[in-house]
C-alpha positions in Angstrom: -11.3 -45.3 -17.3 -9.4 -43.3 -14.7 -7.1 -45.1 -12.3 -7.1 -43.5 -8.9 -5.0 -46.1 -7.2 -2.0 -44.0 -8.2 -3.1 -41.4 -5.7 -3.4 -43.8 -2.7 0.1 -43.1 -1.3 -0.6 -39.4 -1.4 -3.8 -39.4 0.5 -2.2 -38.4 3.9 -0.3 -35.6 2.2 -3.6 -34.3 0.6 -5.4 -34.6 4.0 -2.7 -32.5 5.6 -2.9 -29.9 2.8 -6.7 -29.7 3.2 -6.3 -29.2 7.0 -3.7 -26.4 6.5 -6.0 -24.7 3.9 -8.9 -24.8 6.3 -6.9 -23.3 9.1 -5.5 -20.6 6.8 -9.0 -19.7 5.5 -10.6 -19.7 8.9 -8.1 -17.5 10.7 -7.7 -15.1 7.7 -11.5 -14.7 7.5 -12.0 -14.2 11.2 -9.2 -11.7 11.3 -10.6 -9.8 8.3 -14.1 -9.8 9.6 -13.5 -8.5 13.1 -10.7 -6.2 12.0 -12.8 -4.7 9.3 -15.7 -4.2 11.8 -13.3 -2.4 14.3 -11.7 -0.3 11.6 -15.1 0.7 10.2 -16.0 2.0 13.7 -12.7 3.9 13.9 -13.1 5.3 10.4 -16.6 6.6 11.2 -15.6 8.0 14.6 -15.5 11.6 15.5 -11.8 11.3 16.6 -9.9 13.0 13.7 -6.5 11.4 14.6 -7.8 7.8 14.7 -10.0 8.4 11.6 -7.0 9.8 9.7 -4.8 6.8 10.7 -7.4 4.4 9.6 -7.7 6.1 6.3 -3.9 6.0 5.8 -4.0 2.3 6.6 -6.8 1.8 4.0 -4.9 3.8 1.4 -1.6 1.9 2.0 -3.2 -1.6 1.9 -5.5 -0.9 -1.0 -2.6 0.6 -3.0 -0.2 -2.2 -2.4 -0.5 -5.6 -4.2 -1.2 -8.6 -2.0 2.0 -10.4 -3.1 4.1 -7.4 -2.0 2.4 -7.3 1.3 3.0 -11.1 1.7 6.7 -10.8 0.9 7.1 -7.7 3.2 5.5 -9.5 6.1 7.4 -12.8 5.5 10.8 -11.3 4.9 10.7 -8.0 6.9 9.4 -9.4 10.1 12.6 -11.3 11.0 14.6 -8.3 9.9 12.7 -5.7 12.0 12.1 -8.0 15.0 13.9 -11.0 16.2 10.9 -13.2 15.6 11.0 -15.8 12.7 7.6 -15.9 11.3 6.3 -19.1 9.7 4.9 -19.2 6.2 1.4 -20.0 7.6 1.5 -17.1 10.0 2.7 -14.7 7.3 0.0 -15.9 5.0 -2.8 -15.5 7.6 -1.5 -12.1 8.6 -1.2 -10.7 5.1 -4.5 -12.2 3.8 -6.2 -11.2 7.0 -5.0 -7.6 6.8 -5.9 -7.5 3.1 -9.4 -9.0 3.6 -9.9 -6.5 6.4 -10.2 -3.8 3.8 -13.1 -5.7 2.1 -14.9 -6.2 5.3 -14.3 -2.6 6.2 -16.1 -1.4 3.1 -19.1 -3.6 3.9 -19.2 -2.6 7.5 -18.9 1.1 6.8 -21.7 1.0 4.3 -23.9 -0.9 6.7 -23.2 1.6 9.5 -23.8 4.6 7.3 -27.1 3.2 6.0 -28.2 2.3 9.5 -27.5 5.5 11.3 -28.0 8.1 8.6 
């Protein structure tokens, strides 16, 4: 039989971890969804400069591993700016920018099918 009484002192810590995970997931998903939608519109636009910049962004973020993006955002942000970024902010930003590419592909496919 399993004895779960050993876990009782850790329940507040686990509840905090669940709350942080939910915040992280929510903000990363929202950022990825809306950012991907906007970037899909920019990619499909007639403006060559914006479309080119969006394709460069896509190429850079698809060609860079997520762990490298996370480390660059977490360690380079204080170096380039005077802002010290928290681990949660760096995680949300890097996962949001990375999931933006996935949402972009879905949005671009939907736009092309709808208006072609």
